[in-house]
MDAnalysis code that builds the backbone (N, CA, C; Angstrom):
import MDAnalysis as mda
import numpy as np

u = mda.Universe.empty(489, n_residues=163, atom_resindex=np.repeat(np.arange(163), 3), trajectory=True)
u.add_TopologyAttr("name", ["N", "CA", "C"] * 163)
u.add_TopologyAttr("resid", np.arange(1, 164))
u.add_TopologyAttr("resname", ["UNK", "UNK", "UNK", "UNK", "UNK", "UNK", "UNK", "UNK", "UNK", "UNK", "UNK", "UNK", "UNK", "UNK", "UNK", "UNK", "UNK", "UNK", "UNK", "UNK", "UNK", "UNK", "UNK", "UNK", "UNK", "UNK", "UNK", "UNK", "UNK", "UNK", "UNK", "UNK", "UNK", "UNK", "UNK", "UNK", "UNK", "UNK", "UNK", "UNK", "UNK", "UNK", "UNK", "UNK", "UNK", "UNK", "UNK", "UNK", "UNK", "UNK", "UNK", "UNK", "UNK", "UNK", "UNK", "UNK", "UNK", "UNK", "UNK", "UNK", "UNK", "UNK", "UNK", "UNK", "UNK", "UNK", "UNK", "UNK", "UNK", "UNK", "UNK", "UNK", "UNK", "UNK", "UNK", "UNK", "UNK", "UNK", "UNK", "UNK", "UNK", "UNK", "UNK", "UNK", "UNK", "UNK", "UNK", "UNK", "UNK", "UNK", "UNK", "UNK", "UNK", "UNK", "UNK", "UNK", "UNK", "UNK", "UNK", "UNK", "UNK", "UNK", "UNK", "UNK", "UNK", "UNK", "UNK", "UNK", "UNK", "UNK", "UNK", "UNK", "UNK", "UNK", "UNK", "UNK", "UNK", "UNK", "UNK", "UNK", "UNK", "UNK", "UNK", "UNK", "UNK", "UNK", "UNK", "UNK", "UNK", "UNK", "UNK", "UNK", "UNK", "UNK", "UNK", "UNK", "UNK", "UNK", "UNK", "UNK", "UNK", "UNK", "UNK", "UNK", "UNK", "UNK", "UNK", "UNK", "UNK", "UNK", "UNK", "UNK", "UNK", "UNK", "UNK", "UNK", "UNK", "UNK", "UNK", "UNK", "UNK", "UNK", "UNK"])
u.atoms.positions = np.array([
    [-28.616, 8.415, 16.932],
    [-28.940, 7.013, 16.850],
    [-28.939, 6.375, 18.239],
    [-28.704, 7.136, 19.250],
    [-28.710, 6.615, 20.611],
    [-30.078, 6.045, 20.930],
    [-30.092, 4.863, 21.513],
    [-31.338, 4.229, 21.890],
    [-31.955, 3.384, 20.791],
    [-31.553, 3.570, 19.561],
    [-32.106, 2.774, 18.464],
    [-31.476, 1.385, 18.489],
    [-32.240, 0.412, 18.068],
    [-31.747, -0.966, 18.004],
    [-30.679, -1.065, 16.907],
    [-29.518, -1.655, 17.207],
    [-28.481, -1.819, 16.173],
    [-28.984, -2.706, 15.035],
    [-28.489, -2.451, 13.861],
    [-28.786, -3.316, 12.716],
    [-27.780, -4.460, 12.746],
    [-28.070, -5.510, 13.497],
    [-27.147, -6.623, 13.677],
    [-26.839, -7.290, 12.346],
    [-25.659, -7.858, 12.260],
    [-25.276, -8.598, 11.065],
    [-25.999, -9.940, 11.025],
    [-26.412, -10.330, 9.835],
    [-26.986, -11.667, 9.666],
    [-25.860, -12.684, 9.835],
    [-26.204, -13.936, 9.950],
    [-25.179, -14.981, 10.047],
    [-24.258, -14.945, 8.837],
    [-24.837, -14.766, 7.656],
    [-24.032, -14.709, 6.432],
    [-23.110, -13.487, 6.448],
    [-23.645, -12.313, 6.841],
    [-22.822, -11.100, 6.921],
    [-21.706, -11.270, 7.945],
    [-22.030, -11.873, 9.083],
    [-21.031, -12.101, 10.129],
    [-19.903, -12.996, 9.614],
    [-20.250, -14.017, 8.875],
    [-19.244, -14.922, 8.311],
    [-18.348, -14.177, 7.314],
    [-18.957, -13.394, 6.428],
    [-18.178, -12.620, 5.448],
    [-17.261, -11.638, 6.172],
    [-17.798, -10.934, 7.154],
    [-17.011, -9.957, 7.899],
    [-15.803, -10.616, 8.569],
    [-16.001, -11.756, 9.173],
    [-14.895, -12.442, 9.861],
    [-13.839, -12.928, 8.880],
    [-14.252, -13.333, 7.695],
    [-13.268, -13.737, 6.685],
    [-12.480, -12.528, 6.168],
    [-13.153, -11.394, 6.011],
    [-12.461, -10.167, 5.602],
    [-11.411, -9.801, 6.645],
    [-11.804, -9.821, 7.916],
    [-10.863, -9.499, 9.003],
    [-9.692, -10.478, 9.007],
    [-9.970, -11.761, 8.798],
    [-8.894, -12.757, 8.775],
    [-7.895, -12.443, 7.661],
    [-8.396, -12.110, 6.479],
    [-7.496, -11.786, 5.362],
    [-6.714, -10.509, 5.665],
    [-7.388, -9.491, 6.188],
    [-6.707, -8.231, 6.534],
    [-5.597, -8.491, 7.547],
    [-5.848, -9.379, 8.490],
    [-4.862, -9.655, 9.541],
    [-3.745, -10.594, 9.096],
    [-4.012, -11.475, 8.146],
    [-3.011, -12.480, 7.771],
    [-2.223, -12.156, 6.504],
    [-2.854, -11.556, 5.504],
    [-2.168, -11.359, 4.226],
    [-1.013, -10.359, 4.297],
    [-1.211, -9.140, 4.805],
    [-0.071, -8.218, 4.834],
    [1.152, -8.747, 5.587],
    [0.992, -9.370, 6.773],
    [2.186, -9.912, 7.434],
    [2.879, -11.003, 6.620],
    [2.109, -11.814, 5.917],
    [2.712, -12.856, 5.080],
    [3.529, -12.226, 3.952],
    [2.964, -11.232, 3.299],
    [3.695, -10.552, 2.218],
    [4.936, -9.846, 2.774],
    [4.802, -9.269, 3.952],
    [5.943, -8.581, 4.567],
    [7.056, -9.559, 4.939],
    [6.704, -10.733, 5.473],
    [7.732, -11.731, 5.821],
    [8.574, -12.078, 4.603],
    [7.909, -12.259, 3.471],
    [8.637, -12.606, 2.243],
    [9.557, -11.462, 1.808],
    [9.044, -10.244, 1.831],
    [9.862, -9.091, 1.442],
    [11.032, -8.896, 2.403],
    [10.780, -9.077, 3.692],
    [11.831, -8.908, 4.696],
    [12.907, -9.978, 4.528],
    [12.478, -11.221, 4.378],
    [13.414, -12.334, 4.249],
    [14.271, -12.205, 2.982],
    [13.647, -11.897, 1.871],
    [14.356, -11.883, 0.587],
    [15.069, -10.570, 0.274],
    [14.522, -9.431, 0.793],
    [15.047, -8.133, 0.348],
    [15.278, -7.130, 1.469],
    [14.989, -7.513, 2.721],
    [15.190, -6.601, 3.843],
    [14.235, -5.423, 3.846],
    [13.069, -5.578, 3.206],
    [12.086, -4.495, 3.119],
    [10.857, -4.808, 3.948],
    [10.276, -3.767, 4.534],
    [8.950, -3.913, 5.117],
    [7.930, -3.708, 3.994],
    [6.694, -4.073, 4.246],
    [5.646, -3.853, 3.249],
    [5.459, -2.363, 3.009],
    [5.570, -1.543, 4.053],
    [5.481, -0.087, 3.871],
    [6.641, 0.431, 3.023],
    [7.855, -0.078, 3.245],
    [8.990, 0.316, 2.391],
    [8.639, 0.047, 0.935],
    [8.150, -1.164, 0.688],
    [7.828, -1.564, -0.680],
    [6.750, -0.658, -1.267],
    [5.704, -0.370, -0.498],
    [4.628, 0.499, -0.982],
    [5.158, 1.887, -1.332],
    [6.050, 2.405, -0.528],
    [6.631, 3.720, -0.801],
    [7.454, 3.681, -2.088],
    [8.287, 2.662, -2.236],
    [9.095, 2.542, -3.448],
    [8.205, 2.441, -4.686],
    [7.152, 1.636, -4.610],
    [6.226, 1.500, -5.743],
    [5.573, 2.841, -6.053],
    [5.079, 3.500, -5.024],
    [4.398, 4.780, -5.237],
    [5.339, 5.786, -5.910],
    [6.558, 5.875, -5.430],
    [7.516, 6.811, -6.029],
    [7.828, 6.421, -7.475],
    [7.928, 5.128, -7.744],
    [8.272, 4.676, -9.099],
    [7.190, 5.027, -10.109],
    [5.964, 5.231, -9.646],
    [4.846, 5.528, -10.540],
    [4.695, 7.021, -10.835],
    [5.501, 7.852, -10.197],
    [5.417, 9.302, -10.406],
    [6.485, 9.784, -11.383],
    [6.157, 10.840, -12.108],
    [7.176, 11.442, -12.975],
    [8.408, 11.812, -12.146],
    [9.544, 11.590, -12.692],
    [10.821, 11.873, -12.022],
    [11.001, 11.056, -10.736],
    [10.136, 10.065, -10.527],
    [10.220, 9.184, -9.355],
    [10.268, 9.961, -8.045],
    [9.398, 10.966, -7.935],
    [9.330, 11.745, -6.707],
    [7.885, 12.132, -6.424],
    [7.594, 12.367, -5.137],
    [6.250, 12.762, -4.732],
    [6.352, 13.606, -3.467],
    [5.381, 14.488, -3.303],
    [5.315, 15.276, -2.071],
    [5.113, 14.322, -0.900],
    [5.761, 14.606, 0.203],
    [5.630, 13.751, 1.380],
    [4.184, 13.686, 1.858],
    [3.459, 14.783, 1.788],
    [2.062, 14.760, 2.220],
    [1.229, 13.838, 1.332],
    [1.482, 13.845, 0.024],
    [0.771, 12.942, -0.889],
    [1.171, 11.494, -0.637],
    [2.438, 11.286, -0.345],
    [2.932, 9.941, -0.069],
    [2.309, 9.383, 1.216],
    [2.176, 10.230, 2.226],
    [1.537, 9.797, 3.481],
    [0.095, 9.373, 3.218],
    [-0.630, 10.146, 2.428],
    [-2.021, 9.798, 2.117],
    [-2.086, 8.515, 1.288],
    [-1.236, 8.411, 0.282],
    [-1.275, 7.242, -0.611],
    [-0.939, 5.947, 0.121],
    [-0.051, 6.022, 1.097],
    [0.359, 4.818, 1.828],
    [-0.380, 4.678, 3.161],
    [-1.316, 5.577, 3.419],
    [-2.152, 5.559, 4.617],
    [-1.326, 5.535, 5.897],
    [-0.338, 6.432, 5.946],
    [0.496, 6.582, 7.125],
    [0.375, 8.016, 7.628],
    [0.545, 8.205, 8.921],
    [0.584, 9.565, 9.449],
    [1.862, 10.231, 8.942],
    [1.854, 11.546, 8.917],
    [3.053, 12.269, 8.473],
    [4.229, 11.976, 9.393],
    [3.952, 11.835, 10.688],
    [5.009, 11.518, 11.645],
    [5.602, 10.134, 11.377],
    [4.742, 9.147, 11.180],
    [5.232, 7.790, 10.915],
    [6.007, 7.753, 9.606],
    [5.482, 8.447, 8.590],
    [6.177, 8.485, 7.304],
    [7.545, 9.144, 7.457],
    [7.631, 10.181, 8.254],
    [8.910, 10.857, 8.465],
    [9.955, 9.896, 9.038],
    [9.553, 9.098, 10.025],
    [10.473, 8.108, 10.592],
    [10.842, 7.051, 9.551],
    [9.852, 6.628, 8.785],
    [10.080, 5.635, 7.735],
    [11.064, 6.191, 6.698],
    [10.865, 7.445, 6.316],
    [11.745, 8.077, 5.331],
    [13.184, 8.149, 5.855],
    [13.346, 8.439, 7.129],
    [14.697, 8.495, 7.704],
    [15.383, 7.137, 7.581],
    [14.662, 6.065, 7.916],
    [15.232, 4.716, 7.788],
    [15.575, 4.407, 6.326],
    [14.672, 4.772, 5.437],
    [14.889, 4.475, 4.018],
    [16.018, 5.334, 3.447],
    [16.148, 6.570, 3.914],
    [17.281, 7.413, 3.499],
    [18.592, 6.790, 3.965],
    [18.627, 6.334, 5.216],
    [19.840, 5.719, 5.748],
    [20.229, 4.474, 4.960],
    [19.240, 3.796, 4.381],
    [19.502, 2.610, 3.556],
    [19.827, 2.982, 2.101],
    [19.745, 4.272, 1.784],
    [20.057, 4.721, 0.434],
    [18.946, 4.507, -0.584],
    [17.720, 4.233, -0.113],
    [16.607, 3.940, -1.019],
    [15.904, 5.193, -1.525],
    [15.877, 6.231, -0.712],
    [15.209, 7.486, -1.056],
    [16.042, 8.657, -0.547],
    [15.733, 9.806, -1.076],
    [16.261, 11.056, -0.530],
    [15.084, 12.010, -0.373],
    [15.303, 13.055, 0.384],
    [14.295, 14.111, 0.507],
    [14.870, 15.377, -0.092],
    [13.996, 16.154, -0.685],
    [14.409, 17.467, -1.155],
    [13.310, 18.461, -0.834],
    [13.712, 19.688, -0.556],
    [12.756, 20.729, -0.213],
    [11.959, 21.143, -1.434],
    [10.739, 21.563, -1.184],
    [9.871, 22.056, -2.250],
    [10.255, 23.509, -2.540],
    [10.563, 23.840, -3.796],
    [10.990, 25.206, -4.106],
    [9.874, 26.241, -3.955],
    [8.614, 25.814, -3.988],
    [7.509, 26.771, -3.930],
    [6.805, 26.803, -2.580],
    [7.164, 25.898, -1.680],
    [6.518, 25.817, -0.366],
    [7.589, 25.451, 0.652],
    [7.981, 26.430, 1.482],
    [9.094, 26.205, 2.409],
    [8.817, 25.082, 3.398],
    [7.547, 24.797, 3.677],
    [7.220, 23.716, 4.612],
    [7.108, 22.370, 3.916],
    [6.986, 22.370, 2.588],
    [6.800, 21.134, 1.846],
    [8.121, 20.465, 1.505],
    [8.051, 19.174, 1.277],
    [9.230, 18.410, 0.883],
    [8.795, 17.279, -0.036],
    [9.757, 16.804, -0.799],
    [9.534, 15.701, -1.724],
    [10.359, 14.498, -1.300],
    [9.820, 13.313, -1.535],
    [10.580, 12.076, -1.426],
    [10.996, 11.714, -2.839],
    [12.242, 11.307, -3.000],
    [12.772, 10.973, -4.316],
    [13.362, 9.565, -4.265],
    [12.962, 8.739, -5.216],
    [13.489, 7.385, -5.332],
    [14.910, 7.456, -5.883],
    [15.864, 6.858, -5.190],
    [17.252, 6.846, -5.655],
    [17.460, 5.694, -6.640],
    [18.604, 5.691, -7.287],
    [18.931, 4.568, -8.174],
    [19.007, 3.265, -7.384],
    [19.531, 3.329, -6.165],
    [19.570, 2.139, -5.306],
    [18.147, 1.687, -4.961],
    [17.265, 2.630, -4.649],
    [15.870, 2.307, -4.370],
    [15.195, 1.659, -5.569],
    [15.487, 2.180, -6.755],
    [14.931, 1.606, -7.990],
    [15.452, 0.181, -8.194],
    [16.749, -0.036, -7.930],
    [17.335, -1.362, -8.069],
    [16.692, -2.347, -7.093],
    [16.519, -1.922, -5.846],
    [15.911, -2.775, -4.829],
    [14.451, -3.073, -5.189],
    [13.728, -2.073, -5.672],
    [12.339, -2.283, -6.072],
    [12.240, -3.300, -7.206],
    [13.090, -3.171, -8.202],
    [13.055, -4.120, -9.323],
    [13.365, -5.543, -8.863],
    [14.251, -5.676, -7.884],
    [14.576, -7.006, -7.358],
    [13.437, -7.555, -6.494],
    [12.753, -6.675, -5.742],
    [11.712, -7.116, -4.814],
    [10.362, -7.341, -5.494],
    [10.107, -6.658, -6.595],
    [8.788, -6.741, -7.244],
    [8.380, -8.173, -7.585],
    [9.248, -8.996, -8.163],
    [8.826, -10.372, -8.451],
    [8.446, -11.160, -7.195],
    [9.154, -10.954, -6.095],
    [8.826, -11.624, -4.831],
    [7.446, -11.205, -4.365],
    [7.188, -9.903, -4.392],
    [5.897, -9.391, -3.935],
    [4.756, -9.891, -4.826],
    [4.943, -9.781, -6.128],
    [3.887, -10.190, -7.059],
    [3.595, -11.682, -6.914],
    [4.626, -12.484, -6.769],
    [4.409, -13.921, -6.588],
    [3.640, -14.190, -5.297],
    [3.971, -13.460, -4.228],
    [3.243, -13.613, -2.969],
    [1.783, -13.223, -3.099],
    [1.509, -12.136, -3.803],
    [0.127, -11.704, -4.025],
    [-0.614, -12.744, -4.856],
    [0.041, -13.255, -5.887],
    [-0.604, -14.279, -6.726],
    [-0.891, -15.553, -5.913],
    [0.129, -16.064, -5.234],
    [0.022, -17.334, -4.505],
    [-0.992, -17.259, -3.361],
    [-1.030, -16.118, -2.676],
    [-1.867, -15.995, -1.483],
    [-3.225, -15.343, -1.720],
    [-3.466, -14.858, -2.951],
    [-4.734, -14.174, -3.195],
    [-5.259, -14.412, -4.617],
    [-4.599, -13.864, -5.591],
    [-5.140, -13.835, -6.952],
    [-5.357, -15.221, -7.553],
    [-4.398, -16.105, -7.388],
    [-4.527, -17.434, -7.992],
    [-5.586, -18.297, -7.305],
    [-6.098, -17.855, -6.171],
    [-7.117, -18.598, -5.444],
    [-8.535, -18.240, -5.904],
    [-8.634, -17.228, -6.779],
    [-9.945, -16.761, -7.228],
    [-10.122, -16.990, -8.724],
    [-11.372, -17.234, -9.111],
    [-11.710, -17.304, -10.533],
    [-11.773, -15.876, -11.076],
    [-11.741, -15.709, -12.397],
    [-11.910, -14.362, -12.963],
    [-13.204, -13.683, -12.491],
    [-14.265, -14.448, -12.364],
    [-15.543, -13.886, -11.912],
    [-15.442, -13.401, -10.466],
    [-14.776, -14.190, -9.620],
    [-14.602, -13.787, -8.227],
    [-13.749, -12.525, -8.127],
    [-12.702, -12.435, -8.934],
    [-11.859, -11.230, -8.926],
    [-12.675, -10.002, -9.295],
    [-13.553, -10.157, -10.285],
    [-14.386, -9.032, -10.719],
    [-15.300, -8.591, -9.581],
    [-15.949, -9.541, -8.916],
    [-16.854, -9.224, -7.818],
    [-16.087, -8.595, -6.658],
    [-14.961, -9.182, -6.288],
    [-14.160, -8.641, -5.190],
    [-13.677, -7.231, -5.549],
    [-13.220, -7.057, -6.776],
    [-12.755, -5.742, -7.211],
    [-13.848, -4.699, -7.131],
    [-15.033, -5.035, -7.602],
    [-16.152, -4.098, -7.549],
    [-16.554, -3.803, -6.104],
    [-16.597, -4.830, -5.272],
    [-16.989, -4.645, -3.874],
    [-15.985, -3.761, -3.135],
    [-14.703, -4.040, -3.304],
    [-13.704, -3.266, -2.575],
    [-13.527, -1.869, -3.154],
    [-13.842, -1.681, -4.427],
    [-13.855, -0.331, -4.986],
    [-14.925, 0.501, -4.288],
    [-16.113, -0.069, -4.123],
    [-17.198, 0.650, -3.440],
    [-16.806, 0.985, -2.001],
    [-16.195, 0.034, -1.312],
    [-15.789, 0.266, 0.079],
    [-14.699, 1.337, 0.136],
    [-13.681, 1.213, -0.713],
    [-12.571, 2.182, -0.707],
    [-13.067, 3.584, -1.035],
    [-13.945, 3.703, -2.019],
    [-14.454, 5.025, -2.389],
    [-15.333, 5.613, -1.288],
    [-16.029, 4.776, -0.529],
    [-16.813, 5.262, 0.598],
    [-15.895, 5.769, 1.707],
    [-14.830, 5.032, 1.980],
    [-13.913, 5.413, 3.059],
    [-13.019, 6.589, 2.679],
    [-12.586, 6.607, 1.426],
    [-11.712, 7.680, 0.957],
    [-12.059, 7.950, -0.499],
    [-12.891, 8.950, -0.741],
    [-13.370, 9.202, -2.106],
    [-12.270, 9.421, -3.140],
    [-11.061, 9.751, -2.715],
    [-9.986, 9.974, -3.683],
    [-9.244, 8.692, -4.031],
    [-9.643, 7.556, -3.442],
    [-8.955, 6.278, -3.695],
    [-9.097, 5.898, -5.163],
    [-7.983, 5.611, -5.801],
    [-7.979, 5.203, -7.201],
    [-6.983, 4.078, -7.384],
    [-7.176, 3.307, -8.435],
    [-6.178, 2.302, -8.792],
    [-5.019, 3.009, -9.475],
    [-3.784, 2.619, -9.143],
    [-2.629, 3.215, -9.807],
    [-2.531, 2.696, -11.235],
    [-1.648, 3.323, -11.986],
    [-1.407, 2.846, -13.354],
    [-0.856, 1.437, -13.285],
    [-0.895, 0.752, -14.378],
    [-0.430, -0.635, -14.420],
    [1.052, -0.735, -14.767],
    [1.807, 0.327, -14.473],
    [3.236, 0.325, -14.729],
    [3.938, -0.727, -13.882],
    [4.899, -1.407, -14.460],
    [5.681, -2.386, -13.712],
    [7.100, -1.880, -13.548],
    [7.729, -2.189, -12.413],
    [9.116, -1.745, -12.224],
    [10.057, -2.425, -13.187],
])
Protein backbone atom coordinates (compact mmCIF):
# COMPACT_ATOMS: atom_id res chain seq x y z
CA UNK A 1 0.00 0.00 0.00
CA UNK A 2 3.05 2.25 -0.07
CA UNK A 3 2.45 5.29 -2.23
CA UNK A 4 -1.33 4.85 -2.31
CA UNK A 5 -3.47 7.72 -1.10
CA UNK A 6 -4.80 7.05 2.44
CA UNK A 7 -8.53 6.57 2.82
CA UNK A 8 -9.00 9.63 5.04
CA UNK A 9 -11.82 9.69 7.55
CA UNK A 10 -14.84 11.80 6.70
CA UNK A 11 -15.78 14.55 9.14
CA UNK A 12 -18.49 12.29 10.56
CA UNK A 13 -16.08 9.33 10.89
CA UNK A 14 -13.48 11.59 12.53
CA UNK A 15 -16.05 12.79 15.06
CA UNK A 16 -17.15 9.22 15.88
CA UNK A 17 -13.53 8.08 16.18
CA UNK A 18 -12.66 10.90 18.58
CA UNK A 19 -15.67 10.13 20.77
CA UNK A 20 -14.69 6.45 20.88
CA UNK A 21 -11.16 7.43 21.94
CA UNK A 22 -12.55 9.79 24.59
CA UNK A 23 -14.70 7.01 26.08
CA UNK A 24 -11.81 4.51 25.95
CA UNK A 25 -9.59 7.02 27.75
CA UNK A 26 -12.10 8.24 30.34
CA UNK A 27 -14.40 5.34 31.27
CA UNK A 28 -11.93 2.72 32.56
CA UNK A 29 -10.10 5.19 34.86
CA UNK A 30 -13.44 6.38 36.25
CA UNK A 31 -14.55 2.82 36.99
CA UNK A 32 -11.15 2.06 38.50
CA UNK A 33 -11.27 5.13 40.80
CA UNK A 34 -14.55 3.90 42.23
CA UNK A 35 -13.28 0.34 42.73
CA UNK A 36 -10.03 1.61 44.28
CA UNK A 37 -11.77 4.05 46.60
CA UNK A 38 -14.48 1.65 47.79
CA UNK A 39 -12.71 -1.74 47.67
CA UNK A 40 -8.96 -1.24 47.12
CA UNK A 41 -9.16 -2.97 43.72
CA UNK A 42 -7.80 -2.00 40.35
CA UNK A 43 -10.02 -2.57 37.31
CA UNK A 44 -7.68 -5.41 36.27
CA UNK A 45 -8.05 -6.99 39.74
CA UNK A 46 -11.80 -6.84 39.33
CA UNK A 47 -11.69 -8.30 35.80
CA UNK A 48 -9.56 -11.20 37.03
CA UNK A 49 -11.90 -11.91 39.94
CA UNK A 50 -14.93 -11.82 37.61
CA UNK A 51 -13.26 -14.09 35.07
CA UNK A 52 -12.32 -16.64 37.74
CA UNK A 53 -15.82 -16.52 39.25
CA UNK A 54 -17.31 -17.52 35.88
CA UNK A 55 -15.24 -20.72 35.60
CA UNK A 56 -16.03 -24.10 37.10
CA UNK A 57 -14.28 -24.46 40.44
CA UNK A 58 -13.45 -20.73 40.18
CA UNK A 59 -10.13 -21.40 38.49
CA UNK A 60 -8.56 -20.82 35.08
CA UNK A 61 -5.26 -21.44 33.35
CA UNK A 62 -3.01 -18.41 33.64
CA UNK A 63 -2.51 -18.34 29.88
CA UNK A 64 -6.29 -18.24 29.33
CA UNK A 65 -6.63 -15.57 32.00
CA UNK A 66 -3.96 -13.42 30.32
CA UNK A 67 -5.83 -13.64 27.01
CA UNK A 68 -9.25 -13.00 28.56
CA UNK A 69 -8.03 -9.91 30.43
CA UNK A 70 -5.80 -8.75 27.55
CA UNK A 71 -2.64 -8.68 29.65
CA UNK A 72 0.81 -10.01 28.85
CA UNK A 73 1.79 -13.13 30.75
CA UNK A 74 4.50 -11.12 32.49
CA UNK A 75 2.11 -8.38 33.60
CA UNK A 76 -0.44 -10.97 34.73
CA UNK A 77 2.25 -12.74 36.75
CA UNK A 78 3.02 -9.53 38.65
CA UNK A 79 -0.69 -8.87 39.09
CA UNK A 80 -1.21 -12.40 40.42
CA UNK A 81 1.60 -11.93 42.96
CA UNK A 82 -0.07 -8.77 44.29
CA UNK A 83 -3.46 -10.47 44.39
CA UNK A 84 -1.99 -13.54 46.12
CA UNK A 85 -0.40 -11.30 48.75
CA UNK A 86 -3.85 -9.76 49.32
CA UNK A 87 -5.36 -13.23 49.72
CA UNK A 88 -7.66 -12.86 46.68
CA UNK A 89 -6.24 -15.68 44.56
CA UNK A 90 -3.84 -18.57 44.74
CA UNK A 91 -1.86 -20.34 42.07
CA UNK A 92 -1.61 -24.05 41.61
CA UNK A 93 0.46 -26.10 39.20
CA UNK A 94 -1.19 -27.88 36.31
CA UNK A 95 -1.01 -31.65 36.90
CA UNK A 96 -0.78 -32.41 33.16
CA UNK A 97 1.58 -29.62 32.05
CA UNK A 98 4.64 -28.87 34.18
CA UNK A 99 4.92 -25.37 32.69
CA UNK A 100 1.23 -24.56 33.12
CA UNK A 101 -0.44 -23.09 36.17
CA UNK A 102 -3.92 -22.19 37.32
CA UNK A 103 -5.23 -19.12 39.10
CA UNK A 104 -7.79 -19.98 41.76
CA UNK A 105 -10.26 -17.57 43.34
CA UNK A 106 -10.05 -17.80 47.14
CA UNK A 107 -12.98 -17.41 49.52
CA UNK A 108 -11.60 -13.96 50.38
CA UNK A 109 -11.45 -13.11 46.66
CA UNK A 110 -15.06 -14.26 46.27
CA UNK A 111 -16.10 -12.12 49.26
CA UNK A 112 -14.32 -9.06 47.86
CA UNK A 113 -15.84 -9.63 44.41
CA UNK A 114 -19.36 -9.86 45.83
CA UNK A 115 -18.80 -6.61 47.74
CA UNK A 116 -17.26 -4.81 44.73
CA UNK A 117 -19.72 -5.99 42.05
CA UNK A 118 -22.51 -3.55 43.00
CA UNK A 119 -20.05 -0.62 42.91
CA UNK A 120 -18.78 -1.64 39.49
CA UNK A 121 -22.22 -2.31 38.03
CA UNK A 122 -23.54 1.01 39.30
CA UNK A 123 -20.54 2.78 37.74
CA UNK A 124 -21.13 1.05 34.40
CA UNK A 125 -24.82 1.93 34.53
CA UNK A 126 -24.30 5.57 35.58
CA UNK A 127 -21.46 6.26 33.15
CA UNK A 128 -22.59 4.23 30.14
CA UNK A 129 -25.70 2.05 30.05
CA UNK A 130 -28.22 4.47 31.54
CA UNK A 131 -27.13 7.13 29.02
CA UNK A 132 -28.31 5.04 26.05
CA UNK A 133 -31.74 4.02 24.79
CA UNK A 134 -32.40 0.31 24.20
CA UNK A 135 -32.00 0.95 20.46
CA UNK A 136 -28.63 2.64 20.98
CA UNK A 137 -27.43 -0.25 23.16
CA UNK A 138 -28.38 -2.70 20.41
CA UNK A 139 -26.50 -0.70 17.76
CA UNK A 140 -23.45 -0.19 19.98
CA UNK A 141 -23.47 -3.88 20.92
CA UNK A 142 -23.63 -4.98 17.30
CA UNK A 143 -20.94 -2.50 16.23
CA UNK A 144 -18.51 -3.44 18.99
CA UNK A 145 -19.16 -7.15 18.45
CA UNK A 146 -18.02 -6.72 14.83
CA UNK A 147 -14.94 -4.77 15.93
CA UNK A 148 -14.04 -7.23 18.71
CA UNK A 149 -14.45 -10.25 16.43
CA UNK A 150 -12.26 -8.58 13.79
CA UNK A 151 -9.52 -7.83 16.33
CA UNK A 152 -9.77 -11.14 18.18
CA UNK A 153 -11.95 -13.78 16.55
CA UNK A 154 -12.25 -15.71 19.82
CA UNK A 155 -13.86 -12.73 21.63
CA UNK A 156 -17.17 -13.77 23.17
CA UNK A 157 -19.58 -12.39 25.71
CA UNK A 158 -19.30 -14.17 29.05
CA UNK A 159 -22.25 -15.86 30.68
CA UNK A 160 -24.66 -13.60 32.49
CA UNK A 161 -23.73 -15.08 35.87
CA UNK A 162 -23.70 -12.59 38.74
CA UNK A 163 -21.45 -12.83 41.78
